C-alpha positions in Angstrom: -23.4 -13.2 -10.2 -20.4 -11.5 -8.5 -22.2 -10.1 -5.4 -21.5 -11.4 -2.0 -24.1 -13.9 -0.8 -23.7 -12.8 2.8 -24.8 -9.2 3.1 -22.5 -7.1 5.3 -23.8 -3.9 7.0 -21.7 -0.8 6.6 -20.3 -0.9 10.2 -19.0 -4.4 9.6 -17.2 -3.4 6.4 -15.5 -0.6 8.4 -14.6 -2.9 11.3 -13.1 -5.6 8.9 -11.1 -2.9 7.1 -9.6 -1.9 10.5 -9.3 -5.5 11.7 -9.7 -8.3 9.1 -11.1 -11.7 9.9 -8.4 -13.7 11.6 -6.4 -10.6 12.5 -3.6 -8.8 10.7 -1.1 -11.6 11.3 -3.2 -14.1 9.3 -3.7 -11.4 6.6 0.0 -10.9 6.4 0.6 -14.6 6.1 -1.9 -14.7 3.2 -0.1 -11.9 1.4 3.2 -13.6 1.9 1.8 -16.8 0.5 0.4 -15.1 -2.5 3.7 -13.1 -3.0 5.8 -16.3 -3.2 3.6 -17.9 -5.8 3.6 -15.0 -8.2 5.0 -15.6 -11.7 8.3 -13.9 -12.7 11.9 -13.8 -11.6 12.7 -13.0 -8.0 14.1 -9.6 -9.1 10.9 -8.7 -11.0 8.7 -9.6 -8.0 11.0 -7.8 -5.6 10.9 -4.7 -7.8 7.1 -4.8 -7.4 7.5 -5.1 -3.7 9.8 -2.1 -3.7 7.2 0.0 -5.6 4.4 -1.0 -3.2 6.5 -0.2 -0.2 7.5 3.2 -1.5 3.9 4.0 -2.3 2.8 3.4 1.2 4.8 6.4 2.4 2.8 8.8 0.2 -0.3 10.6 1.5 -2.4 10.0 -1.6 -4.9 7.6 -0.1 -7.2 6.0 -2.6 -4.5 6.2 -5.2 -2.0 3.9 -3.7 -2.9 1.0 -6.1 -2.6 3.3 -9.1 0.7 4.8 -7.9 2.2 1.4 -7.0 1.1 -0.1 -10.4 2.7 2.8 -12.3 5.9 2.6 -10.4 6.1 -1.2 -10.9 5.5 -0.8 -14.6 8.2 1.9 -14.9 10.6 -0.4 -13.1 9.6 -3.5 -15.1 8.5 -5.1 -11.9 5.5 -7.3 -11.0 2.4 -5.1 -10.8 0.6 -7.7 -8.7 3.5 -7.8 -6.2 3.3 -4.0 -6.0 -0.4 -4.1 -5.2 0.1 -6.8 -2.6 3.0 -4.8 -1.0 0.7 -1.9 -0.3 -0.5 -4.1 2.5 2.4 -2.6 4.4 0.2 0.4 4.9 -2.6 -0.5 7.3 -4.3 1.0 10.4 -1.4 -0.4 12.5 1.4 1.2 10.5 -0.1 4.4 9.1 0.2 6.3 12.4 4.0 5.9 12.7 4.4 6.4 8.9 2.5 9.7 9.2 4.5 10.9 12.2 7.8 10.1 10.6 7.0 11.5 7.2 5.3 14.7 8.4 8.0 15.6 10.9 10.8 14.8 8.5 9.0 16.7 5.7 8.6 19.8 7.8 12.2 19.6 8.9 13.4 19.3 5.3 11.1 22.2 4.2 12.1 24.4 7.2 8.5 24.7 8.3 6.5 23.8 11.4 3.3 21.8 11.3 1.3 24.1 13.6 2.2 27.5 12.3 -1.0 29.4 11.8 -3.1 26.3 12.5 -4.9 25.7 15.7 -6.6 22.4 14.6 -5.3 18.9 15.2 -4.2 16.7 12.3 -7.5 14.8 12.2 -9.4 18.1 12.3 -7.4 19.2 9.2 -8.5 16.1 7.4 -12.1 16.8 8.3 -11.9 20.4 7.4 -10.4 19.6 4.0 -13.1 17.0 3.3 -15.7 19.7 4.3 -14.2 22.1 1.7 -14.3 19.4 -1.0 -17.9 18.6 -0.3 -18.9 22.3 -0.2 -17.1 23.0 -3.5 -18.7 20.0 -5.1 -22.1 21.3 -4.1 -21.1 24.8 -5.3 -20.8 23.4 -8.8 -24.5 23.0 -8.9 -25.6 26.0 -6.8 -24.9 29.7 -6.4 -22.6 29.1 -3.4 -19.0 30.3 -3.6 -16.3 27.7 -3.5 -14.0 27.7 -0.4 -10.3 26.8 -0.6 -8.9 28.0 2.7 -9.0 24.6 4.5 -7.7 22.8 1.5 -4.8 25.2 1.2 -4.0 24.7 4.9 -4.3 20.9 4.4 -1.9 21.0 1.4 0.7 23.3 3.1 0.7 21.5 6.5 -0.1 17.9 5.6 0.0 16.8 2.0 3.1 18.5 0.7 5.3 17.9 3.8 4.2 14.3 3.9 5.1 13.9 0.3 8.5 15.3 0.7 9.2 13.6 4.1 8.0 10.3 2.8 10.6 10.0 0.1 13.6 9.0 2.2 11.9 6.5 4.6 9.9 5.2 1.7 13.1 4.5 -0.3 14.7 2.9 2.8 11.7 0.7 3.4 11.6 -0.2 -0.3 15.3 -1.1 -0.5 15.0 -3.2 2.7 12.0 -5.0 1.3 13.7 -5.6 -2.0 16.8 -7.2 -0.6 14.8 -9.3 1.9 12.4 -10.5 -0.8 14.9 -11.6 -3.5 16.5 -14.5 -1.5 13.2 -15.6 0.1 11.4 -15.7 -3.3 14.4 -17.4 -5.0 14.6 -20.1 -2.3 10.8 -20.7 -2.5 10.9 -21.0 -6.3 13.8 -23.5 -6.2 12.1 -25.5 -3.5 8.8 -25.5 -5.5 10.7 -26.5 -8.7 12.4 -29.4 -6.9 9.0 -30.6 -5.6 7.5 -30.5 -9.1 10.5 -32.5 -10.5 10.1 -35.1 -7.8 6.4 -35.4 -8.5 7.0 -35.7 -12.3 9.7 -38.4 -11.7 7.3 -40.3 -9.5 4.5 -40.1 -12.1 6.9 -41.2 -14.8 8.1 -44.2 -12.7 4.4 -45.2 -12.1 3.7 -44.9 -15.8 6.8 -47.1 -16.7 5.7 -49.7 -14.1 2.2 -49.8 -15.5 3.6 -50.6 -19.0 
């Protein structure tokens, strides 16, 4: 019942994840439209936006929705707004986010990203994934689990990114919050005014019909 009627091959799914139909501008406009129509006060929705924006600066891919929802709940913000705000993180923004967060994190920790590591950042992602797959298979075989690449990945990527993403994440979240509140408030007032005019028009029509 809920399956797509048009079957999409795997390569098309990947391409649309990197570049959605209509482009990222149209996708951003859709998210903006959905954000303005969410229920709740402007402050509640903006707190959700703050939670989503902060989450984007964490390296825990695959868990962004969960983290954003938990942060929004803790802040009594809109969970839906938090999920929509994670759209800030996309293939166009993750590269600068990674560069800023990683370099700032290593600076704050007093470490260097290449000490003892000859691989590139992408290679470290691949090597860590290889260790995960090997360790998963080791659970069902006699092979010994390997943790070396995962340790390197944690020390040079995950932990520095986590630490370095806090400050820019908070800055981005605060900016998004204070930009969202007046925009959402103005939209809600405009929408309420349109609804009042529509109701008045219907009431006048009903009175004229009597």
